[in-house]
N, C-alpha and C positions, 0 to 999 in steps of 0.2 A: 274275311276286311265285312261279315256280315255280322250284325249284332249276335250274339249266341240270343237260341232260342230256352229262355231259363225257367222252369216250375216248379212248384210243390205240391204235393200231394194234400188234399183237405187232412184224411188220418193224421199225416204228419202237424201239420194244428191244430190236430185235436179236436176238429172241428166238420168232420165229416156231420152230410145230414141238416146244414142249413146253409142258406145262404148269404149267411154272412159272415163267412168265408171270404170273399172277395171285400168287402170291405178292410178287414184285420191284412192279409195279402196285399191289400195296394198300399199300404204302409211301409213296405220290403222295399228298400231298394234296387232296382236289377230284376225284381219276378215280375215276368210275362203272362203268367195263367198259373190257374190252379187244376190239378187233375182231379175230378170229382167221382164221388162213391153210386154207381144207377140204384142201389137197394135201400143205401141208407136215405134214413128219416122216413116220417108217416106226414103225407103222402109221400111216397117216394118219385126218382125220376121215370117209372112207367106210364105216372101221370102228366098228360099236356099239358095242363097248366100249370104243374111244377114245375118242368121246366121249361117255359117260355116263365118262369118269375127267375128261376133264376139265371136266364140268360139276358134278361131284361138288368140284373142286377150286377153279373161280367158285365154287362155293355156301360154300364153304370160311373164303375170302379178302371175302368179301362186295362182289364182282362181277357185274356181269352180262355175257354175248357180244350189246354190240348187233346183230354183225353179222358174216359170213361174204365175205371176198376172196378170192381163188385159187379161187376156184370150179370153171378148166377144167383138165380130163384130162390127160398129156402130150398134143402134139400136137392139140388141142382151142382151137380158135377160133369165135367169135361166129358164124361162119358157112358151118361145118364141119359136113357129114353128122349127125355126130352129138354137135355142139351141146347138146339138148335132157337128152337122158345124161347131159352133166356137171352140168348146170342141177336134172334133178329129183333126183341124189342127193346135192346140196348143199343141196335144200331139205329133203331128209328130215334130213341132220342141223341142217338152221336151227332144223326143228319140235324137237328132241328135246334143246338150246343153251337156244331160249328166244329165237332170236335175230330179230328184225323183218327184218333185211335180207340179199340176198345181195349183194355187190358185183361186178356183172358189166360185165369193163373192158374192150374193145375201142376201140385207138387207129390213129390213120394209115393205112396204108393195112388193116386190117383192120375199119375204121368205113365203112361202107357210102358209096357216094354221094347225097343225100337229091333232086338232081335225074332221078337214074335208076332206076324202078323197080325196072326187072330188078339191081338194088344190094340196093335195103332191100327189095323186096317178101318174099324167103326170110326175113329175119332177122324182119320184122315178124307173116309167118307160124309162123315155130319159137318167136316169144315169146306169140304166143296159142295155143298147145298150149300153153303152158306155167304159161301165167300162175294156168288153173283151181286145177292142183296144188300150186301156193303161193297159191294166197289158201287155201283148204283149209288149209294148213298156218299159217296166219295171218303169212305172208310177205314182205315186196314183190320182186320185184328190180327191185336200183337201176343202171342203167344210167351208171357214169363213163366216158369217153371222150373223141375229141377234136374233135369236130361242137361248132359254135355254140351258142350258145341256142336259136335259131331253129329249129334242124334238130334239136335235142334236141325243142325241144316236137311237131315236126312228126312226128314219130318215135314217141314219147308217144298223141300223139292218134291215131295210125293204128293201131297198137295197139290202142287204145279199151279198156285193159282196168283197175281199180283197182291190181291189183297188178304192176304195173310202173311207174318210175315212172325218178329223174333223181337217181342218186348225185352230187349236187352239190361242187365241187371250185373256187370262186372262181381258183387259182393255177392249175389247169391252164389255163383257158379264156385267160388272158393268156400261159401260155406255148405253144399251141398258136395265138395270136395274135387272139383275139378279147378284148386285155385292157378295153378298149372297152366289152365288155359285159357282161363279167365281175360287176359287183353290178346294170347293171338286167335283167342277166338271170335273177334273184330274183327280179323285182318281176313281168317276163313267163312265168315257169314257174310262181309261185303256190305256195301247200303245196300243193296237189291232186296235182300231181308229182314235187316233193321232199319226197323220201321218207327222207332222210340227208345229212349235211353232212362235208367233209373240209377241215380248216384245217391249212394248213401257212403257211411266209414261207420257203421253202428249209431252207437250214442256218441262218436265224436267229431270233429273239424272236419271234413274235407283235407284241411295240410296236418292233419295230424297222422302219425306213422299208421299203417295199418294195414289190412291183407293185400290190397289193390295198389299200384302206385299211380294214381288219376290221373299226373300231369304226362306221362307216358300213355295212359289209355286216353287220355284227351289229344293225343297228338295223333295217335293212331284212328281216332275218330275221325279227324278232321283228313286224314292222308288217305282216307277212303271214300273220301266225298261224303260222308254224313254230313246232312246242313236240317237235319231233325234237333229236339227237342229234347234238354236234358232236366227228369224233372226229379228236384229233391225226395227224394224217401224216408228221411234222417228220421234216428230217435232220440223225443226228450220229453219231459218229465210234466209239461203244461205250456200252453200257447205262447207264453210270455217267455218261456226260454228256447221255443221254434224260434222266434221271432230275433230274439237277439240271433242267436247260432246259425240263424239262415242269413243272416243280414250278414256275417263275417265270414261265412261261404260263399 
């Protein structure tokens, strides 16, 4: 019964790094927020005045910033020695913008081997280190990666802090070889671990046939009690193409 919280990534609109993204997004009926890139633009969201400018534009156009992606500084990855610094800097920006989640991305070789404690242990320790600062700011660190739903569950449970969850992307699960687990993964992870959801169907409309049965997925999110944001991460050739497709979606 509550209105769905639907957002879109600034990168999908091909407008990362500019506060003009809010003006464009406000023209798409049904959108309520824009997911920004923390390190896009010069100066980027590490700069306090830039953050204030983005916040003023979001308020001006009646939109929210549900989440920040692109949180790693140049050359930094989740297993880097200075990964915590990137997370903490992004937490500060998220708090000022009122964003609920940080998207911490790590794919393929950057993802830990969950059968090897020497691989996942340092990442668990880093996330435990920054979790309290995130919680104090009202922010959840959402992990988006190429791990299976079961390995994501293991990683989240090892961290053991409510300020670290999964930014769940069913389409990615299929892309990285876990297509049969994408929708069951919703129930496996549950609302206590899923902090936000990406919605996409490649370059096609959500209603078109694709690897994910989105009507079933949406019902499962509802059935587990998920009431958070659904953020479009759709592929487009141009801003105009994104506006047209997102209106249909």
